[in-house]
C-alpha positions, -999 to 999 in steps of 0.1 A, spaced: -411 -789 -385 -440 -795 -361 -437 -794 -323 -453 -824 -305 -487 -823 -290 -491 -787 -301 -511 -765 -324 -496 -739 -348 -511 -705 -339 -495 -688 -368 -472 -658 -368 -476 -625 -351 -473 -600 -365 -454 -618 -393 -426 -643 -399 -405 -651 -380 -412 -667 -356 -438 -694 -357 -461 -695 -326 -472 -729 -312 -494 -737 -282 -493 -771 -265 -525 -791 -263 -530 -799 -226 -502 -806 -201 -469 -814 -218 -444 -839 -205 -411 -821 -196 -388 -847 -212 -408 -844 -244 -404 -806 -243 -366 -809 -239 -362 -833 -267 -384 -813 -291 -365 -781 -283 -332 -798 -290 -344 -810 -323 -359 -777 -332 -328 -756 -325 -307 -780 -345 -331 -775 -375 -330 -738 -370 -291 -738 -371 -292 -760 -402 -317 -737 -419 -344 -764 -420 -369 -747 -396 -382 -713 -386 -376 -697 -353 -404 -706 -328 -421 -695 -296 -437 -725 -279 -463 -718 -253 -468 -747 -230 -483 -759 -197 -466 -787 -176 -478 -810 -149 -465 -801 -115 -427 -805 -114 -394 -789 -104 -365 -781 -127 -329 -775 -117 -307 -750 -136 -270 -752 -138 -266 -733 -105 -292 -752 -85 -283 -763 -50 -296 -795 -35 -303 -777 -2 -329 -756 -20 -351 -787 -29 -375 -799 -2 -402 -815 -23 -426 -828 3 -452 -834 -24 -429 -857 -43 -431 -840 -77 -409 -851 -105 -376 -832 -107 -356 -826 -139 -321 -813 -148 -330 -786 -173 -296 -775 -186 -306 -739 -186 -291 -712 -165 -305 -704 -130 -315 -724 -100 -347 -743 -90 -381 -734 -103 -415 -748 -104 -438 -755 -134 -474 -765 -132 -509 -761 -143 -520 -725 -145 -486 -713 -154 -476 -703 -188 -441 -715 -199 -427 -700 -231 -399 -717 -249 -382 -692 -271 -361 -705 -300 -345 -675 -318 -314 -673 -341 -291 -648 -326 -268 -650 -356 -296 -630 -374 -307 -610 -344 -273 -600 -330 -248 -622 -312 -255 -607 -277 -269 -630 -251 -273 -601 -226 -294 -582 -251 -315 -612 -256 -323 -615 -219 -330 -578 -217 -354 -584 -246 -371 -611 -228 -376 -589 -197 -389 -560 -219 -413 -584 -237 -428 -598 -205 -431 -563 -189 -450 -551 -220 -473 -582 -221 -481 -579 -184 -488 -542 -187 -516 -551 -212 -532 -572 -185 -530 -544 -160 -498 -554 -141 -468 -532 -137 -438 -556 -134 -402 -545 -130 -368 -560 -130 -344 -557 -101 -305 -556 -100 -291 -589 -89 -325 -607 -91 -335 -624 -124 -372 -623 -133 -401 -600 -131 -412 -585 -98 -444 -568 -84 -453 -554 -50 -464 -580 -24 -486 -560 -1 -493 -589 22 -456 -592 31 -446 -556 26 -419 -566 1 -419 -579 -35 -429 -611 -52 -420 -628 -84 -446 -632 -111 -423 -642 -139 -391 -663 -141 -364 -663 -169 -339 -691 -175 -323 -695 -209 -296 -715 -228 -279 -706 -260 -263 -732 -282 -243 -721 -312 -263 -688 -311 -297 -704 -311 -317 -698 -279 -339 -723 -261 -357 -726 -227 -372 -691 -219 -396 -679 -193 -426 -687 -171 -455 -664 -160 -478 -673 -132 -514 -669 -143 -534 -690 -118 -511 -718 -106 -512 -734 -71 -488 -711 -54 -485 -735 -24 -465 -758 -46 -436 -734 -45 -431 -745 -9 -412 -775 -23 -382 -753 -33 -364 -721 -26 -375 -704 -59 -344 -693 -78 -324 -694 -47 -342 -664 -32 -359 -670 1 -366 -634 12 -392 -627 -15 -422 -647 -24 -440 -656 -55 -474 -644 -69 -497 -647 -98 -521 -627 -118 -549 -644 -99 -534 -635 -65 -531 -598 -77 -568 -598 -85 -564 -600 -122 -589 -622 -140 -570 -635 -170 -566 -668 -188 -536 -684 -204 -551 -674 -237 -553 -638 -226 -516 -638 -217 -508 -656 -250 -526 -628 -269 -506 -602 -250 -473 -619 -256 -481 -621 -294 -490 -584 -295 -458 -572 -278 -432 -596 -292 -420 -574 -320 -415 -543 -299 -389 -563 -279 -375 -583 -308 -377 -563 -340 -383 -582 -371 -352 -587 -393 -354 -585 -431 -358 -618 -450 -324 -630 -461 -305 -611 -434 
């Protein structure tokens, strides 16, 4: 089952999942519809698990805990109700969004373990690019030191949904987005910490470099299950 406006990259290091990359900027509503179709097919046994690596035009998405007071949007970007957990977040060019569609009936019916797996996966991928990211109690996402403010800044966000034990939505990592666009929201409801990117940290990396790191570190976080399990 193909994903729209996307190219199949293959599998890494082996099936499952399939890896797809969107060709250009992907419309958010198209992404939501395609994810819903794909997870239905996964549940029915008609499609493989998938990791879909996309880039969106500038927009804001609201999770189930989003507060209207945290949306300012002076730039007039499109806003979307995402249906995932979490609060407001930004997507835009230069940011890698990963939609992760895995079958937890085959990987263990444990949503918390899945989220911890996402965190470990992103930490491992960023380490390959020279960034030491960490998690923080009470703050979802991946954090790095922000020397300009003497605090910490978020480099990666996580927001997921699980429907009948199939996961969708996933994560975003800032490679070289326009960080000023985050001024349109209180990112994830946290105002005392900023956001950053690989570029702002002095790391010269492309979306393709991050994709390669993600493909190389996936299995360490989500061990392959045996065929027929």
